[in-house]
C-alpha positions in Angstrom: 65.5 40.5 32.4 66.2 44.1 31.2 63.6 45.5 33.7 65.2 43.5 36.5 68.6 45.1 35.7 67.2 48.6 35.5 65.4 48.1 38.9 68.6 47.0 40.5 70.5 50.1 39.1 67.6 52.3 40.4 68.0 50.8 43.9 71.7 51.4 43.9 71.2 55.0 42.7 68.6 55.7 45.3 70.5 54.1 48.2 71.0 57.4 50.0 67.7 59.0 49.1 69.3 61.4 46.6 69.8 61.1 42.8 72.4 63.3 41.3 72.1 64.6 37.7 74.9 62.3 36.6 73.1 59.3 38.1 69.8 60.2 36.4 71.5 60.6 33.1 73.0 57.1 33.4 69.6 55.6 34.3 68.1 57.3 31.3 70.8 55.8 29.1 70.1 52.3 30.4 66.3 52.7 30.0 66.9 53.8 26.4 69.1 50.8 25.7 66.6 48.4 27.2 63.7 50.0 25.4 62.0 51.0 28.6 60.0 54.2 28.6 60.9 57.3 30.6 57.5 57.1 32.2 58.3 53.6 33.5 61.7 54.7 34.7 60.2 57.6 36.5 57.7 55.3 38.1 60.6 53.0 39.3 62.5 55.9 40.8 59.4 57.3 42.5 58.6 53.9 44.0 62.1 53.6 45.3 62.4 57.1 46.6 58.8 57.2 47.8 58.6 60.9 46.8 57.9 62.7 43.5 60.8 63.9 41.4 61.5 67.6 41.9 60.0 69.9 39.3 63.3 71.6 38.8 64.6 68.8 36.6 63.9 68.5 32.9 60.5 67.3 31.7 61.8 63.7 31.5 63.1 63.8 35.0 66.8 63.9 33.9 69.4 66.5 33.3 71.1 66.1 29.9 74.9 65.9 29.7 76.9 65.7 26.5 80.5 64.7 26.9 81.3 61.6 24.9 84.2 59.3 25.5 87.1 59.8 23.2 86.8 58.0 19.8 90.3 56.6 20.3 89.2 54.8 23.5 86.1 53.6 21.9 87.9 52.1 18.9 90.2 50.2 21.1 87.7 48.9 23.7 84.4 48.5 21.9 82.7 50.6 24.5 80.4 53.4 23.4 79.2 56.7 24.7 75.8 58.2 25.0 76.3 60.4 22.0 76.6 57.4 19.7 73.6 55.9 18.2 74.7 52.2 18.2 73.9 50.9 21.7 73.7 47.2 20.7 77.0 46.4 22.5 75.6 46.6 26.0 75.7 49.0 28.9 77.2 52.5 28.5 78.9 54.8 30.9 78.7 58.5 30.0 81.9 60.4 31.0 82.5 64.0 31.6 85.5 66.0 32.6 84.2 66.1 36.2 83.3 62.4 36.2 86.3 60.3 35.8 86.6 56.9 37.5 90.1 57.9 38.7 90.7 55.0 41.0 94.2 56.2 42.1 92.7 59.1 44.1 89.8 57.2 45.6 90.7 56.5 49.3 87.8 57.7 51.4 86.1 55.9 54.2 82.6 56.3 52.8 80.9 57.0 49.4 79.9 60.6 48.6 77.4 60.7 45.8 78.2 64.3 44.9 82.0 64.0 45.4 83.5 67.3 44.4 86.4 65.5 42.8 84.0 63.7 40.5 85.2 60.3 41.5 83.1 57.4 40.1 84.3 54.9 42.8 85.4 55.6 46.3 87.0 53.6 49.2 89.2 51.7 46.8 91.5 48.8 47.7 93.2 46.2 45.6 91.5 42.8 45.9 93.6 40.6 43.7 95.8 40.5 40.6 93.6 38.2 38.6 96.0 36.4 36.3 98.4 38.3 34.1 95.7 40.4 32.4 93.6 42.2 35.0 93.4 43.9 38.4 90.4 43.6 40.7 89.5 46.3 43.2 87.0 46.6 46.0 85.3 49.9 45.9 82.1 51.7 46.8 79.6 52.9 44.3 76.4 54.6 45.5 77.3 53.6 49.0 77.4 49.9 48.1 80.5 47.6 47.9 81.3 46.5 44.3 84.2 44.8 42.7 85.9 46.8 39.9 87.9 45.0 37.2 90.5 46.8 35.1 92.8 45.8 32.3 96.4 46.2 33.2 98.1 49.3 31.7 100.5 47.2 29.6 97.6 45.6 27.7 95.5 48.7 27.0 96.7 49.0 23.4 96.7 45.2 22.8 93.6 44.6 20.7 93.4 40.9 21.5 93.4 41.5 25.3 91.0 44.5 24.9 88.6 42.3 22.9 88.9 39.5 25.5 88.2 42.0 28.4 85.2 43.4 26.6 83.9 40.0 25.7 84.0 38.9 29.3 81.6 41.7 30.1 79.3 41.2 27.1 79.2 37.4 27.6 77.9 37.7 31.2 76.1 41.0 31.8 72.7 39.7 31.0 73.0 36.6 33.3 70.7 36.6 36.2 71.4 33.5 38.3 72.0 33.1 42.1 75.3 31.2 41.4 76.8 33.6 38.9 78.4 36.9 39.8 76.2 39.7 38.6 77.7 42.4 36.4 76.5 46.0 36.7 78.1 48.3 34.2 81.3 49.1 32.2 83.1 52.2 31.2 86.3 53.9 30.0 88.3 56.7 31.6 91.8 58.1 31.5 93.1 54.9 33.2 91.5 52.7 30.5 88.6 50.3 30.4 86.9 48.8 33.4 83.6 47.1 34.5 82.2 46.6 37.9 80.1 43.8 39.4 78.6 42.7 42.7 81.2 42.3 45.5 81.3 38.8 46.9 82.4 38.4 50.5 84.1 35.1 50.1 87.1 33.1 48.9 88.0 31.0 45.9 87.2 27.4 45.8 90.8 26.6 45.4 91.5 27.8 48.9 89.2 25.1 50.3 90.7 22.2 48.4 93.6 20.8 50.4 95.9 18.0 49.4 93.3 15.6 50.8 90.3 17.4 49.3 87.4 19.0 51.2 86.6 17.3 54.5 82.8 17.8 54.5 81.0 15.5 52.1 77.8 17.6 52.4 79.7 20.7 51.4 81.2 19.0 48.3 77.7 18.0 47.2 76.3 21.5 47.7 79.2 23.1 45.8 78.9 20.6 42.9 75.1 20.9 42.5 75.2 24.7 42.6 78.0 24.8 40.1 76.0 22.5 37.8 73.0 24.7 38.2 75.0 27.7 37.0 76.5 25.8 34.1 73.0 24.5 33.1 71.8 28.1 33.0 74.5 29.4 30.7 74.5 26.3 28.5 70.8 26.7 27.8 71.7 30.1 26.4 74.3 28.4 24.1 77.1 30.0 26.1 80.0 27.8 27.2 82.4 29.0 29.9 85.5 27.1 28.6 87.6 27.9 31.7 85.8 26.3 34.6 88.3 25.9 37.4 88.5 26.4 41.2 90.0 29.9 40.8 87.0 31.0 38.8 84.5 29.8 41.5 83.9 31.8 44.6 82.3 30.6 47.8 80.6 33.1 50.1 81.7 33.2 53.7 78.1 33.2 54.7 76.4 30.0 53.5 79.2 28.7 51.3 77.2 29.6 48.2 78.8 29.2 44.8 79.4 32.2 42.5 80.8 31.4 39.1 82.6 34.2 37.3 85.2 35.1 34.6 83.4 34.4 31.3 86.2 35.9 29.3 86.8 32.7 27.4 83.1 31.9 27.0 82.0 30.7 23.6 78.7 31.1 21.8 77.6 29.8 18.4 79.1 32.8 16.6 82.3 32.9 18.6 85.5 32.6 16.5 88.2 30.3 17.7 91.3 32.1 18.9 94.5 30.6 20.2 94.4 33.1 23.1 91.2 31.5 24.3 92.4 28.0 25.1 91.5 27.8 28.8 93.6 26.5 31.7 95.5 23.3 30.5 94.9 21.3 33.7 91.1 21.6 33.3 91.0 21.7 29.6 89.1 18.9 27.7 91.0 17.1 24.9 89.1 19.0 22.2 90.3 22.3 23.6 93.9 21.3 22.9 93.2 20.5 19.2 93.1 23.5 16.7 89.5 23.8 15.5 88.2 21.4 18.2 84.4 21.4 18.7 83.7 23.2 22.0 80.3 22.8 23.6 78.7 22.2 27.0 80.4 18.9 27.4 83.7 20.7 27.5 82.7 22.4 30.7 81.4 19.1 32.1 84.9 17.6 31.6 86.4 20.4 33.7 83.6 19.8 36.3 84.7 16.2 36.6 88.3 17.2 37.4 87.1 19.7 40.0 84.8 17.1 41.6 87.7 14.7 41.9 89.9 17.4 43.5 87.2 18.2 46.0 86.9 14.5 46.9 90.6 13.5 47.2 92.8 16.6 46.6 95.1 17.0 43.6 95.5 13.3 42.8 93.5 12.1 39.8 92.5 8.7 41.2 88.9 7.8 40.6 89.2 4.5 42.6 90.3 6.5 45.6 87.5 9.0 45.1 84.9 6.1 45.1 85.8 5.4 48.7 83.9 8.5 49.6 80.9 7.5 47.5 80.8 4.3 45.5 78.4 5.5 42.8 80.5 8.6 42.2 83.1 6.7 40.3 80.9 6.1 37.3 79.9 9.8 37.3 83.5 11.0 37.2 84.5 8.5 34.6 81.7 9.6 32.4 82.7 13.3 32.8 86.3 12.6 31.9 85.8 10.6 28.7 88.1 11.7 26.0 85.3 11.4 23.5 82.7 14.1 24.1 80.0 11.8 22.7 80.5 9.5 25.7 80.3 12.2 28.3 77.2 13.7 29.9 75.3 15.7 27.3 73.9 18.2 29.8 74.5 19.5 33.3 70.9 18.7 34.5 71.4 14.9 33.9 74.7 15.0 35.7 73.2 16.8 38.6 70.4 14.3 38.9 72.9 11.4 39.2 75.0 13.4 41.7 72.0 14.2 43.8 71.6 10.5 44.6 75.1 10.3 46.1 75.9 10.4 49.8 79.5 11.6 50.1 81.4 10.6 53.2 83.3 13.1 55.3 87.1 12.6 55.5 87.1 10.7 58.8 87.6 7.0 59.7 84.7 4.8 60.8 85.4 1.6 62.7 83.4 -1.5 61.9 84.0 -5.1 63.1 82.8 -8.4 61.8 81.1 -9.4 65.0 80.2 -7.7 68.2 79.2 -10.8 70.2 80.8 -14.3 70.1 79.4 -17.4 71.9 82.1 -20.0 72.1 80.0 -22.6 73.9 81.9 -24.9 76.2 85.6 -24.6 76.4 87.7 -27.2 78.3 89.9 -26.0 81.1 93.4 -25.1 79.9 92.5 -25.7 76.3 92.9 -22.3 74.7 90.7 -21.3 71.8 91.5 -18.7 69.2 88.9 -16.3 67.6 89.6 -13.7 64.9 87.6 -10.5 64.6 87.9 -8.5 61.4 88.4 -4.8 62.0 87.6 -2.6 59.0 87.7 1.1 58.1 84.3 1.8 56.5 85.1 5.6 56.4 87.6 7.6 54.5 91.1 8.4 56.0 93.6 6.4 58.0 92.1 4.4 60.9 94.1 4.0 64.1 92.6 1.6 66.7 93.5 -0.4 69.8 91.9 -3.1 71.9 91.6 -3.3 75.7 90.3 -6.0 78.0 88.4 -5.7 81.2 88.7 -9.3 82.5 91.4 -12.0 82.9 91.4 -15.2 81.0 91.9 -13.8 77.5 94.8 -12.6 75.5 94.5 -9.9 72.8 96.7 -9.9 69.7 95.9 -6.9 67.4 97.0 -7.0 63.8 96.6 -4.4 61.0 93.0 -5.5 60.0 92.0 -8.0 62.6 92.0 -8.7 66.3 93.0 -12.2 67.5 91.5 -13.1 70.9 92.9 -16.2 72.7 90.6 -17.6 75.4 92.3 -19.4 78.3 89.6 -20.7 80.7 91.1 -21.1 84.2 87.9 -22.0 86.2 84.7 -23.9 85.8 81.5 -21.8 85.2 80.0 -19.3 82.9 82.4 -16.5 82.1 81.7 -13.3 80.1 84.6 -11.4 78.8 84.4 -7.8 77.5 86.8 -6.3 75.0 86.8 -2.7 73.9 88.1 -1.8 70.5 89.0 1.9 70.4 
């Protein structure tokens, strides 16, 4: 895992074929944290650059810098500098007077790795105001698009919010799963704390859920199974998200792939309960609303049940209506939404196995009739005979239909769920009538 992260950082640093002294110092710091030797790091860089490191650098291949982050910032955020010996808290970002991540001045069209202004990020633009706590920016780092998250200025001195912001990073930075947003690094500058992650070209799941749900049954199933895969991964590490909701689930524009993010409320075995960390009420399980309630993986699966219902039928919590899109899905949702955690699914994998068996209908009507051919036998002249055909909607959504005849001698009387056909034979012989139901 640690080697994978270091390899990724090396690829980013080598993107333009040049490694600056600042970049090399950061890679050295990461290697030291992960317990990876300088020789191995040099090997990774040489492999990526396909050239030998220039002899003008120090014997380790890195230029040493010594400009620690202010103690005041460290005390408030929990972040550490290279000069400190305790590196157990995660990634570090060494700062210098010429290397501030001053986002306010970053407005260039391309990334310069040796920017004379010392900017850490370039090509900055505001992506979203994520809740009341954070701001998220799109920026370039080493020529690659990344997303930068910052704590709002008004919360920089609030210890609870600072702890929550730091915890969000530390809870998720080791995750390596295709359906979880990958975190790269964190830091502190004169504007406060930040961390940056992979940029996802996509939208939130909440943007796809209309008042009627999501039209495509195949897409619903894909989203649900990928979300369960992400939850299964974190649950097996004894981490529980606690705030699973459509706004914390991204869908890529290319491929509609799920990307789960925002682990700020995630709980692990040693996590102390805090009233600040209560989750979003609409998606919160009953135990989250009780002081001291037992939170575990089943809490996330409760939220999943609500999200699945919304994808099926919109904002209305009606399991019976949801079953019209897949009959067997009713029991799945009901099990997810049990008030008693003991009666819910115990793990995401079991839930996924049940859901994989479902075929979810698209939101569209499907016409079906009780009979497509009727043999009335012999009918006496001028003795009308009545036949009723049941017209049903075997799909999902409102069904509008009409009947049309091609021959005389019959009368059509459509009703909401049936079609009455009155036969009026006017001549002797074999007569075949054709009726179209549209």
